[in-house]
C-alpha positions in Angstrom: 219.8 -25.3 111.3 218.7 -28.2 113.6 217.1 -27.8 117.2 220.4 -29.3 118.4 222.2 -26.0 117.7 220.5 -24.5 120.7 222.3 -26.8 123.1 225.5 -25.9 124.7 228.9 -27.7 124.2 228.2 -29.7 127.5 224.6 -30.6 126.3 222.8 -28.0 128.6 219.8 -26.6 127.2 220.1 -22.9 125.9 217.4 -20.3 125.9 216.0 -20.0 122.3 217.1 -16.4 120.8 214.3 -14.1 121.3 214.6 -11.5 118.5 216.3 -11.0 115.2 217.6 -8.1 113.2 216.0 -7.1 110.0 217.3 -4.4 107.7 214.3 -3.1 105.9 216.3 -1.8 102.9 218.2 -5.0 102.3 215.2 -7.1 102.7 212.9 -5.2 100.4 215.6 -4.8 97.8 216.1 -8.6 97.5 214.9 -9.5 94.1 212.8 -12.4 95.3 211.2 -10.3 98.0 210.5 -7.6 95.4 208.7 -10.1 93.2 206.3 -11.3 96.0 202.7 -10.5 96.2 201.4 -9.1 99.5 200.0 -12.6 100.5 203.4 -14.2 99.6 205.2 -11.7 101.5 203.1 -12.3 104.7 203.7 -16.0 104.3 207.5 -15.5 103.9 207.6 -13.4 107.2 205.7 -16.1 109.1 208.0 -18.6 107.9 211.1 -16.6 108.8 209.8 -16.3 112.2 209.2 -20.0 112.5 212.7 -20.6 111.3 214.2 -18.3 113.8 212.4 -20.2 116.6 213.2 -23.8 115.4 216.2 -23.3 113.2 214.4 -24.6 110.1 211.1 -25.0 108.4 209.5 -28.2 107.2 209.7 -29.5 103.8 206.1 -30.3 103.8 203.7 -28.2 101.7 200.5 -29.1 103.7 202.3 -28.3 107.0 203.7 -25.0 105.6 200.1 -24.1 104.4 198.9 -24.5 108.0 201.8 -22.4 109.3 201.0 -19.6 106.7 197.2 -19.8 107.5 196.6 -20.5 103.7 194.6 -23.3 102.0 196.3 -25.9 99.9 195.5 -24.3 96.5 196.7 -20.8 97.6 199.8 -22.3 99.2 200.8 -24.1 96.0 200.4 -20.9 94.0 202.6 -19.0 96.7 205.1 -21.8 97.0 206.2 -21.1 93.4 208.0 -18.0 94.6 208.7 -18.9 98.2 210.5 -22.3 97.4 213.5 -20.5 96.2 213.5 -18.3 99.1 213.7 -21.2 101.4 216.0 -23.8 99.8 216.6 -27.3 101.1 219.3 -27.6 103.8 218.8 -31.2 104.9 216.3 -34.1 104.5 212.9 -32.7 105.3 214.3 -29.2 106.3 214.5 -25.8 104.5 215.9 -22.6 105.6 216.5 -19.0 104.4 220.2 -18.3 104.1 220.1 -14.9 105.7 218.2 -16.1 108.7 220.3 -19.2 109.0 223.6 -17.1 109.3 221.9 -14.6 111.7 220.7 -17.2 113.9 224.0 -19.2 114.0 225.8 -16.0 115.1 223.2 -15.2 117.9 223.4 -18.8 119.2 227.1 -18.8 119.2 227.0 -15.7 121.4 224.6 -17.3 123.8 226.9 -20.2 124.0 229.9 -18.3 124.8 227.9 -16.4 127.6 226.6 -19.7 129.0 230.2 -21.1 129.0 231.6 -18.0 130.9 228.6 -18.3 133.3 229.3 -21.9 133.8 232.9 -21.4 134.4 232.3 -18.7 136.8 229.9 -20.8 138.8 232.3 -23.7 138.9 235.0 -21.4 140.1 232.9 -20.0 143.0 232.0 -23.6 143.9 235.6 -24.6 144.1 236.5 -21.7 146.3 233.6 -22.5 148.6 234.7 -26.1 148.9 238.3 -25.1 149.6 237.1 -22.7 152.3 235.0 -25.2 153.8 237.9 -27.9 153.8 240.0 -25.4 155.5 237.5 -24.4 158.2 236.8 -28.3 158.9 239.5 -28.7 161.6 238.3 -25.5 163.4 234.7 -26.7 163.2 235.4 -30.0 164.5 237.2 -28.7 167.5 234.6 -26.1 168.3 232.0 -29.0 168.1 233.9 -31.2 170.6 234.3 -28.3 173.0 230.4 -27.5 172.7 229.7 -31.3 173.4 231.9 -31.3 176.4 230.2 -28.1 177.8 226.8 -29.5 177.1 227.5 -32.6 179.0 228.4 -30.4 182.0 225.6 -28.1 182.1 222.9 -30.4 180.5 221.4 -31.8 183.9 221.1 -28.4 185.4 219.7 -26.9 182.4 217.2 -29.6 181.9 216.1 -29.4 185.5 215.6 -25.5 185.1 213.8 -26.0 181.8 211.4 -28.4 183.3 210.7 -26.1 186.2 210.0 -23.2 183.9 207.7 -25.4 181.9 205.8 -26.3 184.9 205.6 -22.6 185.9 204.4 -21.5 182.4 201.8 -24.2 182.4 200.3 -23.3 185.8 200.4 -19.6 184.9 198.7 -20.3 181.6 196.0 -22.5 183.4 195.4 -19.7 186.0 194.9 -17.1 183.1 192.6 -19.3 181.2 190.3 -19.9 184.3 190.5 -16.1 185.1 189.6 -15.3 181.5 186.7 -17.9 181.4 185.4 -16.5 184.7 185.6 -12.9 183.6 183.8 -13.7 180.3 181.1 -15.6 182.2 180.7 -12.7 184.4 180.2 -10.3 181.7 177.8 -12.4 180.0 175.8 -12.7 183.1 176.0 -8.9 183.7 174.6 -8.2 180.3 171.5 -10.4 180.7 171.1 -9.8 184.5 172.8 -6.4 184.9 173.6 -5.0 188.3 173.3 -1.2 188.8 176.0 1.2 189.9 176.5 1.8 193.6 175.5 5.4 193.5 172.2 4.8 192.0 171.5 1.9 194.4 172.0 4.2 197.4 169.3 6.7 196.1 167.1 4.2 194.6 164.2 2.2 196.1 164.8 -1.4 196.6 161.5 -2.4 195.0 160.2 -1.3 191.7 157.0 0.7 191.1 153.9 -0.9 189.5 154.8 1.0 186.3 158.2 -0.5 186.3 157.0 -3.9 186.9 154.6 -3.5 183.9 157.3 -2.2 181.6 159.4 -5.1 182.7 156.7 -7.8 182.1 156.0 -6.1 178.7 159.7 -6.5 177.6 159.8 -10.1 178.8 156.6 -10.9 176.8 157.8 -9.3 173.7 161.2 -11.1 173.8 159.4 -14.6 174.5 157.2 -13.9 171.6 160.3 -13.6 169.2 162.3 -16.5 171.1 160.1 -18.7 173.3 163.2 -20.3 174.8 164.8 -17.2 175.9 166.5 -17.6 179.3 164.5 -15.5 181.6 166.4 -14.0 184.6 165.1 -14.9 188.0 165.0 -11.5 189.3 163.5 -9.9 186.2 160.6 -8.3 187.8 163.0 -6.6 190.3 166.2 -5.7 188.3 164.4 -4.8 185.1 161.5 -2.9 186.9 164.2 -0.9 188.8 165.9 0.1 185.6 162.5 1.2 184.1 161.9 3.2 187.1 165.2 5.1 186.6 164.4 5.8 183.0 161.2 7.5 184.1 162.6 9.2 187.2 166.3 10.1 186.1 166.0 10.1 182.3 162.6 11.7 182.2 161.2 9.2 179.8 157.4 8.8 179.5 156.2 5.3 180.4 153.9 5.3 177.3 156.9 6.2 175.1 158.9 3.6 176.7 156.4 0.9 176.1 156.0 2.0 172.5 159.7 1.6 171.9 159.8 -1.7 173.6 157.1 -2.9 171.2 158.8 -1.4 168.1 162.3 -2.7 169.1 161.0 -6.3 169.4 159.4 -6.0 166.0 162.3 -4.6 164.2 164.5 -7.2 162.4 167.9 -5.8 163.7 167.1 -4.4 167.2 165.1 -7.4 168.5 168.2 -9.5 168.2 170.2 -6.7 170.2 167.7 -5.4 172.8 167.5 -8.5 175.2 167.5 -6.5 178.5 166.1 -3.4 180.2 169.7 -2.2 180.6 170.4 -2.4 176.8 167.0 -0.7 176.2 168.1 2.1 178.5 171.6 2.4 176.7 170.1 2.5 173.3 166.9 4.3 173.9 167.7 7.6 172.1 168.9 5.5 168.9 165.7 3.4 169.0 163.5 6.4 169.4 165.0 8.1 166.4 165.0 5.0 164.2 161.4 4.3 165.1 160.4 7.9 164.4 162.0 7.5 160.9 160.3 4.4 160.0 156.9 4.7 161.6 156.6 8.2 163.1 157.2 9.4 166.6 155.5 7.6 169.3 153.1 9.9 171.2 152.1 9.7 174.8 148.3 9.7 175.6 146.8 13.1 175.7 146.2 14.6 179.0 142.7 15.9 179.7 142.7 19.6 180.5 139.7 21.1 182.2 138.0 24.1 180.5 138.1 27.4 182.5 134.9 28.4 184.2 133.1 31.3 182.5 132.2 34.0 184.9 129.2 36.1 183.8 129.2 39.8 185.0 126.2 42.0 185.0 125.6 44.1 182.0 123.4 47.3 182.2 122.4 47.1 178.7 121.2 43.5 178.8 119.2 44.3 181.9 117.4 47.2 180.0 116.6 45.0 177.2 114.9 42.4 179.6 112.9 45.1 181.2 111.6 46.4 177.8 110.7 43.0 176.2 109.0 40.2 177.5 110.6 36.6 177.9 108.5 35.2 175.1 109.8 37.8 172.6 113.4 36.8 173.5 112.9 33.1 173.2 111.5 33.3 169.5 114.8 34.4 167.9 116.6 31.7 170.0 114.4 29.0 168.7 114.9 30.3 165.0 118.7 30.3 165.6 118.6 26.6 166.6 
């Protein structure tokens, strides 16, 4: 069977048959199959599959050897048995009779289904065209009506649309300016923070010397990492006041604050995030815990505590001993003790 058999009556390409039926009892009871060796049987099955796909196998021994995965010598030996299993059906073509008949019936069924589908599709198309033709006058009338209505209302609609477009543009511009201003304000507040009103009322206007030192230390450490860092103009005042609040309100030790400042500006992650005294105050607990994990807790300088005075009281036994022995006898044991 040629490849043309898989084309429909109108020349349309049919899908190749995907599978074929094989009755094991009939297949194995065939005298030719029963006489085949295992290698010949495998070659026969490969050729049957190829015939099912293409409708035939080529009448070329070298090509058949490649299809069967055999060398030329083994193929010549196997072909002595297989040649009668695949007789010639046309010039350069061979086919097994059983597979030829089975494939022809499957292809015929495919053609029948294809013809039915084509007829159904054509019928639907014709119905659609007839419906469209029937609707054409109504559509034309409706289109004319819409055109006249559009001519009447077009000028007023155009003016309204232009006015709305101008209003939307102005509103969008105002929102953009507002958003930009808000973003700039937030950015400035992060670098140059202003303190809450309640704290300002109860806080001094000028920072203490300790606060100024901590502010200067943070500035120095930041500039060490980034020399072109934009330094706020009121750094000593704003950062110093925040440092004072850390000491006065948060009960932070100044030495611990200084230690955390140094550690944060040497840490690869935090030195890019702690760029103001406000951020240091917000993240102080996290910074302290992290620094204790990595390098141990920062300790404040020890405070010197005066030793208590020793008050000697009179002892009667000692007085009696002093009376009974001379001062020289008391000094000898003392020298030996040293």
